[in-house]
N, C-alpha and C positions, 0 to 999 in steps of 0.2 A: 451495334450502328456504330456509323464514323460517320464525320461531317457534322454540318450547321444541322443548328434548334434555335426554334421561335417558339413559346412556351404563354400562354394565356394562364392567368390564373396565378403566377410564380407566388404570387403571396399568401396564400392556401394551406394547407396542410398538405392537403398530395402533392402539391407545386414545389415546398421548399424538399418535398424526399425526389424529386427528380431533379431538382436542382445538383444536393448534394449526392445521388447515385452520378449523377452527370460527374462532377467535380473525380468521384470517385475513378469514374469509365478513362479518365484526363480524358473527355470528352472538351470542344470549345465553347466558354461558357454562351449560354442558352441568349440570346434575345429576348428582352422579356416584354409584354404585352397588357399591358395594364385595363384598365378599366374605358380608360378616358381612347383610348386607340381603339378600342372597339369602337367607339361612338363615330370615329371618321377613315373611312372607306382609303381614303387618299396617306394617310401616316400612315394607315395595315398593309397600305399597298408597299410604302418603301420599308415598312419593319421588316416580311416575310418574302420579299425578292430574292428569289435567286435559293431560296435556304432550301435545306437536303428534307425538313423534316419540319412539322408543325403540328404541337403535341395541343391540343384544346382541354383543359382542363379545368378556368371558367366554370362555373353555373352556380345557382341558385336551391339550394338543402331546404331549408327551411323562413316562412313564414306565409303571409295569404294564400290559401287555393292562389290562386288568382295569377299572383304575382309571383309565385315558383313554376309555373306551368309558362306561364308567359315571359318570364324573364330568362328562362334555360331556351324558350325560343328566338327572344328577342339578339341573345347572344352569336347567336347558330346563325342568324340574319348576316350578321353585322359582323360576322367575318366570311361572309360569303361574300357580302359584298368589295369587301380588303380581298378576299382572292383573287374575284374576277378583274378587277385593276391592275394585278401583277400584270408586268411586261413577260415575266419571268416565272411562272408560277412554281410552289413549292412543290420535288416530286413528291410528296408522301404527306398527306392528311390523318392524325391521328385522334381520333378522338375518346376520352374518358367515359363512356357509355358508363349505364348501370344491369343489371339483370333485372331492374325494376320497372327496364325501361316498355311500355303497354300491359303497364297491370291495373290501367284503369282509374290511376292513384295520377292528382296533379303533376306532383311532379317526374313519376311513370310514364306517364304520356308526354309529359314538353321533353323526357332525355329523349324518346322516342321520335318526335317530330322533330326532335333536332336534328341527329342522326339523320333522318330523307333528307333534309337542305346540306345538309351537308354531302351526300353519298351525291346527291344533284351534280350539284359545285363537283367534285371533283370528279364525274364522268364527260362533265361541258369541259374543265380544263384538260382533260387526258395524264393527271394525276391518280395516284395512287388512296384509297379509302382503306383504316382499317378501322373496326368498329371494335373497342375494346369493350366487353362488358362487367365492368368488374362488380365485384359483393361486394358484405359489408369489406367497411377497411379501418385498419387497429397500426398507434404505429407511436411513436415516440413526437410528443410534443403537438397530439391532438386537443382541440378544444372542446373541456366537458362539456356536455349539454347541449350539443350542437354537430362534430365528428361520429363520437361512436361511445355506444354502452361502455363500453371499453376504458375510455378518458374519464367519465363520467362516474366509474366506482372508481378508480385510481385516483383522482381529486378526491374526491370522498375520500380514501383510505389513508391520506397521503396528509391530509387537514383531518385526520384522525377521529375520527367518524365510521359511518358501519351501512356501507349500499344493501340497502333495500330492493327487493324483487315483488315490481306489485306484477309481473306478466311474465308468465316463464313459456320462453321456445327457445325452439335450435339456431342457432345463425350457423350461417358460410361465411372464415372470416380469414382476408387474406391481408398479410403485412404491408402498410403502407409504401415499404420499399420493392418489395415483390411486384408492387400496381405497378409501381415507376421502370421496373423491369420491363414488364408487358408494353408500357406503350413507350419505351426508347425501342425496343423490336431487340428484348434479351430472351435470353431462360429464368421461365421461375416456377417454382413449386407449385404444387396444388394449395387448392383453399382446404383449410381446417374446419371442421363442426364441431360448436360446442352451445348447451344454452345458454339461456343468462344468468339461471343460477349457477353453475359449471362454473362461470368468467369470476359469479363473486366470490365462490367459496374458495375458489384456488388464489384469487387476488387479495385477498382478506389473510388469505394462509403467507403470501408473499411478504402480504405488510406485517404481518405479526413474527415472522423467521427473521425478516431484515432488520426491524425494530432492536433488534439482541447482534447487530451488525454481523448474522451471518446470511451464507448464500443457502436459500431455500434449495433440491431439487430439480436440477430442470433437464428430465431427462432427454426431451429433443430439439429441434430447432422451434417452435414452435412454444415452449415454454420458454426459453432464452428470450424472442422475441417478445414475446406475454410478463416477462420482469423487465425489462429494457425498458416498456411501452410503462408500466409503473415510478421504474425511475423516474422517469422525464419528470414527474410531476413531482420529482421530489430539488430543494435547491440542492446544491453541490457544496457539500460540506467533509469538514472533518471532524472524529466524531474517536474520545478517548479511548485506548483499549488501556481496562484492565492492566494493572502492574502486581506481577507476584514477585516479591522480595523474602527469602529470607538471610541468614549470614552464610552458605554458598552461594547470592548472586538473588538474578531476575528471570524470572520468566511471562513473555506476554504471547498470548493465545493471538495472533494475523491472520488469522483464514478456518473458517469452522462452519465445510460444504457436507451440508444435507444426505448429498447424492453427486458422484464419482470426483474425482482425484484432480481433475486441471489442469492446470503448470505449474510450478512453483519456481521461481529459478531468485537470485541472487547478483544483484553488479556495487559493480564500487565506482566511484565515479572522484575525483580529483577536483581542487578548489576550484570555478569556475565555468563548469564546462553544464551543457545543458543536454538533456536526451528526451527525448520522443521526437517532438513537432510531428505528431501523426495524427490520427482517429481513426475509431474503427463504425463497419454498420453497423455489426449486433456483438463485435467481442463485451464479456461481463470481466471489467481487468480493476485490478487494487491494489496498493502503493501504500509499504509502510517503509519507512526509513527507521529503520535499527541505528544506525549511529551517526553523531556526522549533524550537519543543519542544511534543510530545503529549502526551495521555492518551488513550489506546485504549482501552477498554472493553465488553467483555460477555459474554453470557449467555444459556444455553439459553434460548428460552421457555418456560415451566410451571414453571419450576427457577428457584434463590433466589441460585446461587452465581453471583459475579462476575468474570472473569479481567480484571486488569488488566494492561496495559502501557505501561512508558515509554519514551517514541523521540524522537530527534531528529533531524535533518538532517547532523546533524557525525557522526553514528556511523549512515548509512543499514542502516535494516532493513525488512523487509517483512512484513504479519501478512498473513495471510487470516483472513475471515471465514467461519466453515461458514456451511451453511444449517441457517436454522428455530433464529440465535441474536440477539438482540438484539443491537444495537452502535452505537457513539456513537466522537467522537473532540474533543477538547478539548482549544483553544490552552490550553495551560499555561505557556508563558513572557514571557516581557518586551514580546517583537516580534510579526510579523505570523507564519500559519505557512502555507506552501504543501504541500502534499500533493498527490500523485498516484493518483487510481485510475482500478483496471482492471477490467474486467468482461465475463465472453464473454460478450452477447449487444449488439446494436444498442438503448436503450433508447427502450420503446415507450411513449408516451403513454398509451393505452389496455388495453394489458396490463404497469401498469410493477415488478407482481411487486414491490413493496415493500408494507410494510405497518405501519403508525404499534406503537410501542413501545418505553416506554422502560424502560433499559438500568435 
C-alpha cells in the first residue's frame, strides 16, 4: 500500500508489528489512535479525516466474558461514530478480525458483531471495508499467558522452566508480521499448522541448542520465525566463547549450525567508523569480533532504550541480533577491527531484509 494510515491498538502486540512493517516498507508514520481518542467522536474525526486507510487492531482478548464481548463491540461502535463525523472519510477501513468470529464464544461473538457495525458504517460512508479473519498469531515480543501459547512457552523456557501441555490440539498459526502485511494490503504466506505438543517440543529443542551458543536446524520460514520468537524472550547478551590455545596459536568456534550453512563473511573497520544502522524483520545474525575492540549497540524498533556491549578479540564473545532491533558496531579501538558475521540465509539483493534505522 501507499498513502496515509491511521492505526488503533498501536501499543499492543499486533499493533507494534504493523508499525514496524510500515516502517520497513517506507510508509509515512501512522496516525496513532489511543483508547482515549476512541471515546471522543470529534477527536477521532480529526485524526482520521482524509487518511487513506484505517486499520482497527484494538480489541479485548481476555477478561470476564461480558467485558470481552461488550468491549469489542463498544470499540467498534466508537470507531464508527468517529468515522461518521469525518468531513473526508477514509478510503478504506481494515478490521483485524478473527477466524473465531461468530463461534459462540464471547470473544468470537463480540468480534462478529463488531464486523457488522464496521461494515454498515463503511457502506454508509461509501468507503471500502476489509474484514481480515486472522488465525492464532505469534511473533516477537508477544505477551505470555495472553497473546499466544508460543509466547507462554518461550517465556517459560527463557526463564529456565519446562513447558507443560495440559490439552493438546492443532493450531493454525500466522506470524504477526505476516498478519500486519495482510492489514496493510501486502502479500503474505499462508498459515502453518502445528499441535501444541509439537510447539512445546520444538521450542524446547531450540532452547537446549541455543543455550550452548549453537543455532538449531531452521529448514523453513516458519522455523526461523518461531526461533526468533523464542529469542525475543531472552535479554540481549554477549556470550563468551571458549578459546582453545596451544603452542601453535588459538582457535574459537564462532558458529555451529545444526542444519544449513547460511552465509559467513568478515569485515575490517578503521577506528571511529560505525557499520550497520539497520534492522531485519526475520534474519538471524551473529557478530563475533576476531581482533580489535568494538562497541555493539542495539535498540528495539519504536523503543528508546539502547543496549550496549563492549567486546574485544582478546576475549571472544558472540552477540546475536534480535529480529526487529536496530543495531550497529563501532570500532572504538586504536587499530583495525576485524569482525566475523554470520546470517542464516544467503544475501539476496532483491530481498535483503535490511531496513535503515539509526540506533
